[in-house]
Biopython code that builds the backbone (N, CA, C, O; Angstrom):
import numpy as np
from Bio.PDB.StructureBuilder import StructureBuilder

atoms = [
    (1, "MET", "N", (34.301, 10.660, -34.213)),
    (1, "MET", "CA", (33.344, 10.700, -32.739)),
    (1, "MET", "C", (33.615, 8.976, -32.231)),
    (1, "MET", "O", (33.947, 8.108, -33.038)),
    (2, "SER", "N", (33.435, 8.763, -31.004)),
    (2, "SER", "CA", (33.290, 7.415, -31.127)),
    (2, "SER", "C", (32.048, 6.976, -29.309)),
    (2, "SER", "O", (31.854, 7.380, -28.163)),
    (3, "ALA", "N", (31.660, 6.056, -30.168)),
    (3, "ALA", "CA", (30.121, 5.078, -29.669)),
    (3, "ALA", "C", (30.923, 4.609, -27.834)),
    (3, "ALA", "O", (30.436, 4.612, -26.704)),
    (4, "ARG", "N", (32.169, 4.300, -28.321)),
    (4, "ARG", "CA", (32.112, 3.367, -27.188)),
    (4, "ARG", "C", (32.256, 3.626, -25.641)),
    (4, "ARG", "O", (33.004, 4.585, -25.454)),
    (5, "PRO", "N", (31.916, 3.234, -24.808)),
    (5, "PRO", "CA", (32.048, 4.014, -23.237)),
    (5, "PRO", "C", (33.385, 4.383, -22.657)),
    (5, "PRO", "O", (34.329, 3.615, -22.845)),
    (6, "ARG", "N", (33.518, 5.274, -22.103)),
    (6, "ARG", "CA", (35.194, 5.493, -21.695)),
    (6, "ARG", "C", (35.151, 6.550, -20.717)),
    (6, "ARG", "O", (36.151, 6.480, -20.003)),
    (7, "TYR", "N", (34.364, 7.531, -20.392)),
    (7, "TYR", "CA", (34.367, 8.279, -19.237)),
    (7, "TYR", "C", (33.253, 7.983, -18.657)),
    (7, "TYR", "O", (32.164, 7.644, -19.121)),
    (8, "MET", "N", (33.903, 8.264, -16.786)),
    (8, "MET", "CA", (32.930, 7.543, -15.660)),
    (8, "MET", "C", (32.557, 9.346, -15.474)),
    (8, "MET", "O", (33.173, 10.389, -15.694)),
    (9, "ILE", "N", (31.142, 8.958, -14.927)),
    (9, "ILE", "CA", (30.505, 10.238, -14.762)),
    (9, "ILE", "C", (30.827, 11.471, -14.258)),
    (9, "ILE", "O", (30.320, 12.489, -14.727)),
    (10, "SER", "N", (31.432, 11.489, -13.562)),
    (10, "SER", "CA", (32.135, 12.770, -13.261)),
    (10, "SER", "C", (32.960, 13.786, -14.133)),
    (10, "SER", "O", (33.063, 15.012, -14.141)),
    (11, "VAL", "N", (33.614, 12.548, -15.013)),
    (11, "VAL", "CA", (34.779, 13.372, -16.110)),
    (11, "VAL", "C", (33.477, 13.731, -17.535)),
    (11, "VAL", "O", (33.580, 14.787, -18.158)),
    (12, "ALA", "N", (32.646, 12.989, -17.784)),
    (12, "ALA", "CA", (31.258, 13.154, -18.770)),
    (12, "ALA", "C", (30.822, 14.388, -18.239)),
    (12, "ALA", "O", (30.861, 15.360, -18.993)),
    (13, "ALA", "N", (30.449, 14.521, -17.181)),
    (13, "ALA", "CA", (29.768, 15.420, -16.394)),
    (13, "ALA", "C", (30.528, 16.896, -16.583)),
    (13, "ALA", "O", (29.770, 17.790, -16.958)),
    (14, "GLU", "N", (31.718, 17.216, -16.407)),
    (14, "GLU", "CA", (33.087, 18.104, -16.608)),
    (14, "GLU", "C", (32.522, 18.570, -18.430)),
    (14, "GLU", "O", (32.059, 19.558, -19.001)),
    (15, "LEU", "N", (32.880, 17.314, -18.738)),
    (15, "LEU", "CA", (33.569, 17.566, -21.015)),
    (15, "LEU", "C", (31.625, 18.720, -20.875)),
    (15, "LEU", "O", (31.515, 19.860, -21.327)),
    (16, "ALA", "N", (30.554, 18.003, -20.220)),
    (16, "ALA", "CA", (29.335, 18.644, -20.601)),
    (16, "ALA", "C", (28.944, 19.808, -19.825)),
    (16, "ALA", "O", (27.932, 20.444, -20.118)),
    (17, "GLY", "N", (29.925, 20.214, -18.549)),
    (17, "GLY", "CA", (29.957, 21.108, -18.635)),
    (17, "GLY", "C", (28.552, 21.414, -17.245)),
    (17, "GLY", "O", (28.125, 22.535, -16.969)),
    (18, "MET", "N", (28.040, 19.986, -16.518)),
    (18, "MET", "CA", (27.033, 19.674, -15.837)),
    (18, "MET", "C", (27.623, 18.780, -14.633)),
    (18, "MET", "O", (28.682, 18.164, -14.517)),
    (19, "HIS", "N", (26.498, 18.959, -13.774)),
    (19, "HIS", "CA", (27.463, 18.246, -11.976)),
    (19, "HIS", "C", (26.280, 16.841, -12.999)),
    (19, "HIS", "O", (25.494, 16.677, -13.932)),
    (20, "PRO", "N", (27.068, 16.141, -11.781)),
    (20, "PRO", "CA", (26.678, 14.814, -12.486)),
    (20, "PRO", "C", (25.126, 14.074, -12.162)),
    (20, "PRO", "O", (24.558, 13.145, -12.735)),
    (21, "GLN", "N", (24.699, 14.969, -10.921)),
    (21, "GLN", "CA", (23.387, 14.933, -10.398)),
    (21, "GLN", "C", (22.579, 14.486, -11.912)),
    (21, "GLN", "O", (22.050, 13.463, -12.346)),
    (22, "THR", "N", (22.850, 16.048, -12.473)),
    (22, "THR", "CA", (22.217, 16.088, -13.649)),
    (22, "THR", "C", (22.176, 14.904, -14.168)),
    (22, "THR", "O", (21.273, 14.090, -13.973)),
    (23, "LEU", "N", (23.365, 14.706, -15.009)),
    (23, "LEU", "CA", (23.271, 13.019, -15.415)),
    (23, "LEU", "C", (22.650, 12.127, -15.351)),
    (23, "LEU", "O", (22.121, 11.496, -16.266)),
    (24, "ARG", "N", (22.632, 11.963, -14.315)),
    (24, "ARG", "CA", (22.008, 10.971, -13.264)),
    (24, "ARG", "C", (20.194, 11.113, -14.113)),
    (24, "ARG", "O", (19.707, 10.391, -14.983)),
    (25, "ALA", "N", (19.649, 12.223, -13.464)),
    (25, "ALA", "CA", (18.284, 12.829, -13.811)),
    (25, "ALA", "C", (18.168, 12.877, -15.080)),
    (25, "ALA", "O", (17.021, 12.615, -15.443)),
    (26, "TYR", "N", (19.146, 13.186, -16.206)),
    (26, "TYR", "CA", (18.763, 13.079, -17.849)),
    (26, "TYR", "C", (18.604, 11.501, -17.868)),
    (26, "TYR", "O", (17.553, 11.434, -18.506)),
    (27, "GLU", "N", (18.837, 10.612, -17.681)),
    (27, "GLU", "CA", (19.170, 8.874, -17.548)),
    (27, "GLU", "C", (18.005, 8.802, -17.419)),
    (27, "GLU", "O", (17.255, 8.804, -18.394)),
    (28, "ALA", "N", (17.588, 8.724, -16.200)),
    (28, "ALA", "CA", (15.879, 8.764, -14.990)),
    (28, "ALA", "C", (15.275, 8.870, -16.520)),
    (28, "ALA", "O", (14.912, 7.882, -17.159)),
    (29, "LYS", "N", (15.219, 10.424, -17.074)),
    (29, "LYS", "CA", (14.210, 10.776, -18.074)),
    (29, "LYS", "C", (14.069, 9.859, -19.409)),
    (29, "LYS", "O", (13.053, 9.681, -20.081)),
    (30, "GLY", "N", (15.512, 9.269, -19.629)),
    (30, "GLY", "CA", (15.650, 8.519, -20.758)),
    (30, "GLY", "C", (16.307, 9.517, -21.562)),
    (30, "GLY", "O", (16.428, 8.969, -22.657)),
    (31, "LEU", "N", (16.858, 10.811, -21.646)),
    (31, "LEU", "CA", (17.060, 11.506, -22.738)),
    (31, "LEU", "C", (19.446, 11.182, -22.958)),
    (31, "LEU", "O", (20.299, 11.853, -23.538)),
    (32, "VAL", "N", (19.529, 9.804, -22.094)),
    (32, "VAL", "CA", (20.630, 10.039, -22.355)),
    (32, "VAL", "C", (20.940, 8.564, -21.930)),
    (32, "VAL", "O", (20.435, 8.392, -20.820)),
    (33, "ASN", "N", (21.594, 7.388, -22.387)),
    (33, "ASN", "CA", (21.503, 6.174, -22.141)),
    (33, "ASN", "C", (22.791, 5.378, -22.251)),
    (33, "ASN", "O", (22.942, 4.434, -23.027)),
    (34, "PRO", "N", (23.967, 5.971, -21.166)),
    (34, "PRO", "CA", (25.102, 5.193, -21.128)),
    (34, "PRO", "C", (25.419, 3.780, -20.864)),
    (34, "PRO", "O", (24.531, 3.001, -20.519)),
    (35, "GLY", "N", (27.055, 3.288, -21.061)),
    (35, "GLY", "CA", (26.846, 2.018, -21.114)),
    (35, "GLY", "C", (27.305, 1.890, -19.560)),
    (35, "GLY", "O", (27.249, 2.772, -18.703)),
    (36, "ARG", "N", (27.771, 0.570, -19.430)),
    (36, "ARG", "CA", (27.876, 0.260, -17.488)),
    (36, "ARG", "C", (29.090, -0.593, -17.736)),
    (36, "ARG", "O", (29.273, -1.261, -18.754)),
    (37, "THR", "N", (29.788, -0.519, -16.850)),
    (37, "THR", "CA", (30.474, -1.356, -16.367)),
    (37, "THR", "C", (29.892, -3.132, -15.879)),
    (37, "THR", "O", (28.678, -3.327, -15.927)),
    (38, "PRO", "N", (30.640, -4.080, -15.524)),
    (38, "PRO", "CA", (29.672, -4.970, -15.378)),
    (38, "PRO", "C", (29.444, -4.716, -13.690)),
    (38, "PRO", "O", (28.636, -5.322, -12.986)),
    (39, "GLY", "N", (30.226, -3.831, -13.331)),
    (39, "GLY", "CA", (29.669, -3.644, -11.974)),
    (39, "GLY", "C", (28.918, -2.571, -11.663)),
    (39, "GLY", "O", (29.099, -1.925, -10.631)),
    (40, "GLY", "N", (27.941, -2.276, -12.609)),
    (40, "GLY", "CA", (27.208, -1.234, -12.834)),
    (40, "GLY", "C", (27.832, 0.558, -13.218)),
    (40, "GLY", "O", (27.088, 1.394, -13.729)),
    (41, "THR", "N", (28.890, 0.765, -12.946)),
    (41, "THR", "CA", (29.086, 2.462, -13.181)),
    (41, "THR", "C", (28.668, 2.633, -14.166)),
    (41, "THR", "O", (28.498, 1.688, -14.936)),
    (42, "ARG", "N", (28.317, 4.036, -14.531)),
    (42, "ARG", "CA", (28.372, 4.392, -16.239)),
    (42, "ARG", "C", (29.579, 5.125, -16.318)),
    (42, "ARG", "O", (30.433, 5.828, -15.779)),
    (43, "LEU", "N", (29.142, 4.546, -17.303)),
    (43, "LEU", "CA", (30.615, 5.103, -18.914)),
    (43, "LEU", "C", (30.161, 5.826, -19.709)),
    (43, "LEU", "O", (29.125, 5.483, -20.279)),
    (44, "TYR", "N", (30.578, 6.665, -19.917)),
    (44, "TYR", "CA", (29.681, 7.258, -20.751)),
    (44, "TYR", "C", (30.965, 7.735, -22.051)),
    (44, "TYR", "O", (32.139, 8.004, -21.795)),
    (45, "SER", "N", (30.233, 7.734, -23.630)),
    (45, "SER", "CA", (30.931, 7.467, -23.972)),
    (45, "SER", "C", (31.230, 8.997, -25.141)),
    (45, "SER", "O", (31.201, 10.010, -24.443)),
    (46, "ASP", "N", (31.441, 9.277, -26.373)),
    (46, "ASP", "CA", (32.054, 10.973, -26.981)),
    (46, "ASP", "C", (30.496, 11.234, -27.596)),
    (46, "ASP", "O", (29.991, 12.344, -27.425)),
    (47, "GLU", "N", (29.973, 10.492, -28.101)),
    (47, "GLU", "CA", (28.096, 10.255, -28.781)),
    (47, "GLU", "C", (27.549, 10.520, -28.002)),
    (47, "GLU", "O", (26.625, 11.259, -28.340)),
    (48, "ASP", "N", (27.631, 10.077, -25.835)),
    (48, "ASP", "CA", (26.750, 10.513, -25.145)),
    (48, "ASP", "C", (27.261, 12.059, -24.552)),
    (48, "ASP", "O", (26.446, 12.744, -23.934)),
    (49, "VAL", "N", (28.337, 12.436, -24.731)),
    (49, "VAL", "CA", (28.606, 13.881, -24.332)),
    (49, "VAL", "C", (28.075, 15.170, -24.690)),
    (49, "VAL", "O", (27.551, 16.189, -24.240)),
    (50, "GLN", "N", (28.700, 14.292, -26.289)),
    (50, "GLN", "CA", (27.681, 15.630, -27.714)),
    (50, "GLN", "C", (26.536, 15.750, -27.158)),
    (50, "GLN", "O", (26.254, 16.660, -26.378)),
    (51, "ARG", "N", (25.737, 14.799, -27.523)),
    (51, "ARG", "CA", (23.915, 14.460, -26.497)),
    (51, "ARG", "C", (23.957, 15.395, -25.457)),
    (51, "ARG", "O", (22.942, 16.086, -25.552)),
    (52, "LEU", "N", (24.735, 15.792, -24.385)),
    (52, "LEU", "CA", (24.226, 16.030, -22.682)),
    (52, "LEU", "C", (24.738, 17.268, -23.586)),
    (52, "LEU", "O", (23.821, 18.088, -23.634)),
    (53, "GLN", "N", (26.026, 17.775, -24.428)),
    (53, "GLN", "CA", (25.994, 19.372, -24.314)),
    (53, "GLN", "C", (25.160, 19.528, -25.291)),
    (53, "GLN", "O", (24.747, 20.686, -25.227)),
    (54, "LEU", "N", (24.661, 18.936, -26.224)),
    (54, "LEU", "CA", (22.866, 19.894, -27.011)),
    (54, "LEU", "C", (22.195, 20.105, -26.005)),
    (54, "LEU", "O", (21.742, 21.242, -25.870)),
    (55, "ILE", "N", (21.913, 19.084, -24.974)),
    (55, "ILE", "CA", (21.014, 18.845, -23.989)),
    (55, "ILE", "C", (21.252, 20.344, -23.335)),
    (55, "ILE", "O", (20.576, 21.349, -23.555)),
    (56, "GLN", "N", (22.099, 20.249, -22.697)),
    (56, "GLN", "CA", (22.835, 21.687, -22.600)),
    (56, "GLN", "C", (22.078, 23.144, -23.442)),
    (56, "GLN", "O", (21.473, 24.147, -23.065)),
    (57, "GLN", "N", (22.431, 22.684, -24.505)),
    (57, "GLN", "CA", (22.441, 24.063, -25.153)),
    (57, "GLN", "C", (20.943, 24.433, -25.730)),
    (57, "GLN", "O", (20.610, 25.489, -26.269)),
    (58, "LEU", "N", (20.174, 23.333, -25.481)),
    (58, "LEU", "CA", (18.722, 23.770, -25.841)),
    (58, "LEU", "C", (17.544, 23.953, -24.365)),
    (58, "LEU", "O", (16.321, 24.067, -24.293)),
    (59, "THR", "N", (18.884, 23.897, -23.121)),
    (59, "THR", "CA", (17.727, 24.188, -21.933)),
    (59, "THR", "C", (18.324, 25.646, -21.894)),
    (59, "THR", "O", (17.461, 26.524, -21.922)),
    (60, "THR", "N", (19.837, 26.144, -21.825)),
    (60, "THR", "CA", (20.378, 26.927, -21.622)),
    (60, "THR", "C", (20.514, 28.249, -22.577)),
    (60, "THR", "O", (20.626, 29.450, -22.332)),
    (61, "LYS", "N", (20.464, 27.615, -23.559)),
    (61, "LYS", "CA", (20.553, 29.153, -24.857)),
    (61, "LYS", "C", (19.144, 29.144, -25.916)),
    (61, "LYS", "O", (18.890, 29.993, -26.770)),
    (62, "LEU", "N", (18.476, 28.138, -25.638)),
    (62, "LEU", "CA", (16.865, 27.856, -26.182)),
    (62, "LEU", "C", (15.500, 27.947, -25.549)),
    (62, "LEU", "O", (14.320, 28.057, -25.882)),
    (63, "GLY", "N", (16.496, 27.814, -24.114)),
    (63, "GLY", "CA", (15.281, 28.212, -22.759)),
    (63, "GLY", "C", (14.585, 26.478, -22.970)),
    (63, "GLY", "O", (14.234, 25.864, -21.962)),
    (64, "LEU", "N", (14.455, 25.840, -24.373)),
    (64, "LEU", "CA", (13.429, 24.706, -23.922)),
    (64, "LEU", "C", (13.887, 23.889, -22.420)),
    (64, "LEU", "O", (14.950, 23.680, -21.835)),
    (65, "ASN", "N", (12.346, 23.554, -22.169)),
    (65, "ASN", "CA", (11.868, 22.484, -21.252)),
    (65, "ASN", "C", (12.261, 21.209, -21.068)),
    (65, "ASN", "O", (12.810, 20.833, -22.104)),
    (66, "LEU", "N", (12.246, 20.338, -20.227)),
    (66, "LEU", "CA", (13.054, 18.822, -20.851)),
    (66, "LEU", "C", (11.767, 18.222, -21.915)),
    (66, "LEU", "O", (12.128, 17.330, -22.684)),
    (67, "ALA", "N", (10.826, 18.503, -21.968)),
    (67, "ALA", "CA", (9.504, 17.901, -22.790)),
    (67, "ALA", "C", (9.672, 18.249, -23.855)),
    (67, "ALA", "O", (8.909, 17.800, -24.711)),
    (68, "GLY", "N", (10.629, 19.094, -24.215)),
    (68, "GLY", "CA", (11.029, 19.717, -25.264)),
    (68, "GLY", "C", (12.340, 19.518, -25.746)),
    (68, "GLY", "O", (12.331, 19.283, -26.955)),
    (69, "VAL", "N", (13.227, 19.524, -25.346)),
    (69, "VAL", "CA", (14.544, 18.740, -26.006)),
    (69, "VAL", "C", (14.383, 17.178, -25.814)),
    (69, "VAL", "O", (15.208, 16.410, -26.308)),
    (70, "GLU", "N", (13.053, 16.629, -24.920)),
    (70, "GLU", "CA", (13.034, 14.755, -25.505)),
    (70, "GLU", "C", (12.936, 15.022, -26.806)),
    (70, "GLU", "O", (13.859, 14.785, -27.585)),
    (71, "HIS", "N", (11.291, 15.779, -27.322)),
    (71, "HIS", "CA", (11.190, 16.175, -29.090)),
    (71, "HIS", "C", (11.894, 16.209, -29.538)),
    (71, "HIS", "O", (12.009, 15.484, -30.526)),
    (72, "VAL", "N", (13.448, 17.543, -28.952)),
    (72, "VAL", "CA", (14.022, 17.304, -30.388)),
    (72, "VAL", "C", (14.769, 15.983, -30.683)),
    (72, "VAL", "O", (14.673, 15.407, -31.767)),
    (73, "LEU", "N", (15.799, 15.375, -29.267)),
    (73, "LEU", "CA", (16.129, 14.498, -29.357)),
    (73, "LEU", "C", (15.862, 13.312, -29.758)),
    (73, "LEU", "O", (16.624, 12.345, -29.801)),
    (74, "ARG", "N", (14.705, 13.385, -30.075)),
    (74, "ARG", "CA", (14.237, 11.996, -30.907)),
    (74, "ARG", "C", (14.134, 12.721, -32.756)),
    (74, "ARG", "O", (14.695, 12.192, -33.715)),
    (75, "LEU", "N", (13.452, 13.741, -32.810)),
    (75, "LEU", "CA", (13.411, 13.888, -33.957)),
    (75, "LEU", "C", (14.884, 13.890, -34.446)),
    (75, "LEU", "O", (14.848, 13.540, -35.626)),
    (76, "GLU", "N", (16.769, 14.241, -33.884)),
    (76, "GLU", "CA", (17.830, 14.258, -34.192)),
    (76, "GLU", "C", (17.529, 12.917, -34.515)),
    (76, "GLU", "O", (17.336, 12.632, -35.696)),
    (77, "ASP", "N", (17.450, 11.907, -33.491)),
    (77, "ASP", "CA", (17.645, 10.463, -33.855)),
    (77, "ASP", "C", (16.570, 9.886, -34.842)),
    (77, "ASP", "O", (16.730, 8.720, -35.203)),
    (78, "GLU", "N", (15.954, 10.287, -35.111)),
    (78, "GLU", "CA", (15.442, 9.441, -36.026)),
    (78, "GLU", "C", (15.757, 9.802, -37.835)),
    (78, "GLU", "O", (15.645, 9.141, -38.867)),
    (79, "LEU", "N", (16.281, 11.479, -37.441)),
    (79, "LEU", "CA", (17.037, 11.836, -38.486)),
    (79, "LEU", "C", (18.379, 10.898, -38.635)),
    (79, "LEU", "O", (18.259, 10.107, -39.570)),
    (80, "ARG", "N", (19.899, 10.780, -37.780)),
    (80, "ARG", "CA", (19.923, 10.366, -37.725)),
    (80, "ARG", "C", (19.827, 9.015, -38.695)),
    (80, "ARG", "O", (20.398, 8.744, -39.751)),
    (81, "ARG", "N", (18.711, 8.167, -37.764)),
    (81, "ARG", "CA", (18.513, 6.653, -38.810)),
    (81, "ARG", "C", (18.186, 6.850, -39.823)),
    (81, "ARG", "O", (18.474, 5.987, -40.653)),
    (82, "VAL", "N", (17.159, 8.493, -40.448)),
    (82, "VAL", "CA", (16.920, 7.833, -41.883)),
    (82, "VAL", "C", (18.356, 8.288, -42.791)),
    (82, "VAL", "O", (18.634, 7.965, -43.945)),
    (83, "ARG", "N", (19.046, 9.043, -41.953)),
    (83, "ARG", "CA", (20.265, 9.511, -43.447)),
    (83, "ARG", "C", (21.292, 8.260, -43.285)),
    (83, "ARG", "O", (22.221, 8.187, -44.089)),
    (84, "GLY", "N", (21.142, 7.184, -42.179)),
    (84, "GLY", "CA", (22.005, 5.652, -42.120)),
    (84, "GLY", "C", (21.235, 5.429, -43.418)),
    (84, "GLY", "O", (21.690, 5.434, -44.562)),
    (85, "ARG", "N", (20.114, 5.254, -43.059)),
    (85, "ARG", "CA", (19.319, 4.298, -44.135)),
    (85, "ARG", "C", (19.753, 4.557, -45.781)),
    (85, "ARG", "O", (20.056, 3.778, -46.686)),
    (86, "MET", "N", (19.612, 6.223, -45.693)),
    (86, "MET", "CA", (19.879, 6.676, -47.562)),
    (86, "MET", "C", (21.144, 6.722, -47.884)),
    (86, "MET", "O", (21.537, 6.837, -49.045)),
    (87, "GLU", "N", (21.965, 6.624, -46.768)),
    (87, "GLU", "CA", (23.496, 5.642, -47.435)),
    (87, "GLU", "C", (23.805, 4.362, -47.455)),
    (87, "GLU", "O", (24.835, 4.009, -48.028)),
    (88, "GLN", "N", (23.060, 3.541, -46.903)),
    (88, "GLN", "CA", (22.588, 2.561, -47.126)),
    (88, "GLN", "C", (21.900, 2.230, -48.682)),
    (88, "GLN", "O", (22.497, 1.506, -49.478)),
    (89, "LEU", "N", (20.984, 2.663, -48.902)),
    (89, "LEU", "CA", (20.176, 2.455, -50.180)),
    (89, "LEU", "C", (21.255, 3.058, -51.044)),
    (89, "LEU", "O", (21.741, 2.410, -51.971)),
    (90, "GLU", "N", (21.561, 4.039, -50.817)),
    (90, "GLU", "CA", (22.887, 4.485, -52.124)),
    (90, "GLU", "C", (24.108, 3.875, -52.397)),
    (90, "GLU", "O", (24.464, 3.987, -53.570)),
    (91, "SER", "N", (24.433, 3.606, -52.073)),
    (91, "SER", "CA", (25.844, 2.568, -51.488)),
    (91, "SER", "C", (24.888, 1.067, -52.684)),
    (91, "SER", "O", (25.341, 0.696, -53.767)),
    (92, "GLN", "N", (23.850, 0.629, -52.165)),
    (92, "GLN", "CA", (22.923, -0.770, -52.633)),
    (92, "GLN", "C", (22.521, -0.321, -54.221)),
    (92, "GLN", "O", (22.121, -1.179, -55.007)),
    (93, "LEU", "N", (22.672, 1.191, -54.645)),
    (93, "LEU", "CA", (22.261, 1.750, -55.406)),
    (93, "LEU", "C", (23.208, 1.749, -56.874)),
    (93, "LEU", "O", (22.973, 1.103, -57.896)),
    (94, "ARG", "N", (24.653, 2.947, -56.536)),
    (94, "ARG", "CA", (25.503, 2.083, -56.927)),
    (94, "ARG", "C", (26.274, 0.776, -57.518)),
    (94, "ARG", "O", (26.850, 0.503, -58.571)),
    (95, "THR", "N", (25.952, 0.034, -56.155)),
    (95, "THR", "CA", (26.469, -1.080, -56.802)),
    (95, "THR", "C", (25.881, -2.176, -57.602)),
    (95, "THR", "O", (26.406, -3.200, -58.039)),
    (96, "GLU", "N", (24.646, -1.721, -57.697)),
    (96, "GLU", "CA", (23.883, -2.421, -58.838)),
    (96, "GLU", "C", (23.976, -1.581, -59.845)),
    (96, "GLU", "O", (23.515, -2.110, -60.856)),
    (97, "ILE", "N", (24.591, 0.130, -60.146)),
    (97, "ILE", "CA", (24.430, 0.935, -61.288)),
    (97, "ILE", "C", (25.772, 0.288, -62.120)),
    (97, "ILE", "O", (25.758, 0.028, -63.323)),
    (98, "HIS", "N", (27.228, 0.037, -60.978)),
    (98, "HIS", "CA", (27.951, -0.396, -61.388)),
    (98, "HIS", "C", (28.027, -2.036, -62.105)),
    (98, "HIS", "O", (29.001, -2.414, -62.757)),
    (99, "GLU", "N", (26.893, -2.829, -61.855)),
    (99, "GLU", "CA", (27.111, -3.866, -62.089)),
    (99, "GLU", "C", (26.274, -3.958, -63.591)),
    (99, "GLU", "O", (26.719, -4.418, -64.643)),
    (100, "THR", "N", (24.890, -3.356, -63.335)),
    (100, "THR", "CA", (24.314, -3.503, -64.642)),
    (100, "THR", "C", (25.492, -2.809, -66.197)),
    (100, "THR", "O", (25.581, -3.395, -67.276)),
    (101, "HIS", "N", (26.217, -1.518, -65.847)),
    (101, "HIS", "CA", (27.275, -0.752, -66.740)),
    (101, "HIS", "C", (27.971, -1.967, -66.808)),
    (101, "HIS", "O", (28.485, -2.062, -67.923)),
    (102, "ARG", "N", (28.298, -3.285, -65.846)),
    (102, "ARG", "CA", (29.386, -4.101, -66.232)),
    (102, "ARG", "C", (29.285, -5.249, -67.160)),
    (102, "ARG", "O", (30.133, -5.780, -67.877)),
    (103, "GLN", "N", (27.765, -5.548, -66.922)),
    (103, "GLN", "CA", (26.849, -7.093, -67.556)),
    (103, "GLN", "C", (26.688, -5.967, -69.372)),
    (103, "GLN", "O", (26.986, -6.425, -70.475)),
    (104, "TYR", "N", (26.248, -4.774, -69.155)),
    (104, "TYR", "CA", (26.525, -4.124, -70.761)),
    (104, "TYR", "C", (27.404, -4.107, -71.496)),
    (104, "TYR", "O", (27.266, -4.407, -72.681)),
    (105, "ARG", "N", (28.751, -3.678, -70.860)),
    (105, "ARG", "CA", (29.797, -3.641, -71.296)),
    (105, "ARG", "C", (30.552, -4.853, -71.916)),
    (105, "ARG", "O", (31.588, -4.752, -72.573)),
    (106, "ARG", "N", (29.705, -6.361, -71.535)),
    (106, "ARG", "CA", (30.471, -7.258, -71.607)),
    (106, "ARG", "C", (29.103, -7.721, -72.688)),
    (106, "ARG", "O", (29.480, -7.915, -73.843)),
    (107, "GLU", "N", (27.862, -7.880, -72.493)),
    (107, "GLU", "CA", (27.278, -7.890, -74.005)),
    (107, "GLU", "C", (26.295, -7.465, -74.914)),
    (107, "GLU", "O", (25.237, -8.002, -75.240)),
    (108, "VAL", "N", (27.059, -5.921, -75.433)),
    (108, "VAL", "CA", (26.735, -5.210, -75.829)),
    (108, "VAL", "C", (27.764, -5.146, -77.207)),
    (108, "VAL", "O", (28.874, -4.628, -77.084)),
    (109, "VAL", "N", (27.421, -5.580, -78.223)),
    (109, "VAL", "CA", (28.139, -6.008, -79.408)),
    (109, "VAL", "C", (28.206, -4.783, -80.324)),
    (109, "VAL", "O", (27.161, -4.311, -80.771)),
    (110, "LEU", "N", (29.799, -4.071, -80.718)),
    (110, "LEU", "CA", (29.660, -2.794, -81.230)),
    (110, "LEU", "C", (28.781, -3.874, -82.682)),
    (110, "LEU", "O", (28.802, -5.046, -83.059)),
    (111, "TYR", "N", (27.865, -2.138, -83.214)),
    (111, "TYR", "CA", (28.383, -2.541, -84.901)),
    (111, "TYR", "C", (29.076, -2.389, -85.715)),
    (111, "TYR", "O", (28.664, -1.335, -86.198)),
    (112, "ARG", "N", (30.129, -2.769, -86.436)),
    (112, "ARG", "CA", (30.739, -2.597, -87.569)),
    (112, "ARG", "C", (30.977, -2.812, -88.880)),
    (112, "ARG", "O", (31.620, -3.716, -89.413)),
    (113, "PRO", "N", (30.091, -1.408, -89.599)),
    (113, "PRO", "CA", (29.463, -1.939, -91.106)),
    (113, "PRO", "C", (30.420, -2.876, -91.680)),
    (113, "PRO", "O", (31.600, -2.661, -91.402)),
    (114, "GLN", "N", (30.185, -3.739, -92.326)),
    (114, "GLN", "CA", (31.565, -4.382, -93.419)),
    (114, "GLN", "C", (31.625, -3.743, -94.517)),
    (114, "GLN", "O", (30.567, -3.308, -94.972)),
    (115, "PRO", "N", (32.969, -3.495, -95.296)),
    (115, "PRO", "CA", (32.755, -2.436, -96.111)),
    (115, "PRO", "C", (32.081, -3.353, -97.651)),
    (115, "PRO", "O", (31.921, -4.573, -97.648)),
    (116, "PRO", "N", (31.824, -2.630, -98.628)),
    (116, "PRO", "CA", (31.143, -2.920, -99.636)),
    (116, "PRO", "C", (32.280, -4.103, -100.725)),
    (116, "PRO", "O", (33.378, -3.726, -101.132)),
    (117, "ALA", "N", (31.940, -4.925, -100.899)),
    (117, "ALA", "CA", (32.745, -6.463, -101.802)),
    (117, "ALA", "C", (32.884, -5.392, -102.801)),
    (117, "ALA", "O", (32.020, -4.622, -103.222)),
    (118, "ARG", "N", (34.229, -5.492, -103.127)),
    (118, "ARG", "CA", (34.371, -5.156, -104.438)),
    (118, "ARG", "C", (33.975, -6.125, -105.793)),
    (118, "ARG", "O", (33.980, -7.356, -105.765)),
    (119, "ASN", "N", (33.682, -5.410, -106.811)),
    (119, "ASN", "CA", (33.923, -6.097, -107.903)),
    (119, "ASN", "C", (34.767, -6.844, -108.510)),
    (119, "ASN", "O", (35.732, -6.104, -108.703)),
    (120, "PRO", "N", (35.072, -8.181, -109.066)),
    (120, "PRO", "CA", (36.235, -8.480, -109.849)),
    (120, "PRO", "C", (36.746, -7.759, -111.156)),
    (120, "PRO", "O", (37.774, -8.143, -111.713)),
]
sb = StructureBuilder()
sb.init_structure("model")
sb.init_model(0)
sb.init_chain("A")
sb.init_seg("    ")
for serial, (resi, resn, name, xyz) in enumerate(atoms, 1):
    if name == "N":
        sb.init_residue(resn, " ", resi, " ")
    sb.init_atom(name, np.array(xyz, "f"), 0.0, 1.0, " ", f" {name:<3s}", serial, name[0])
structure = sb.get_structure()
């Protein structure tokens, strides 16, 4: 899935199963934030289209109003941020564990008892 803006509004609307005017309304309400060309043309990414499809499901299949949709999307965004932070922390922890184990291997000296001395 790409976050790179690539679809004009007519294509994004068709992919999401909506009218282009609906996409404009959702943007005005802050539910979706498409990229813009230097000339101001809206460009929607795959992520934007997926978000629009989620909005479509929430309104048509679950019957949520736009206030409910906004709340669900806010929770989804927060969950995505928390997951990203968790992945970052897990990666950092794995690195620290690896480094700690590497230092142990370098610093730990195995005890090997000396054989008893023989009497002449």
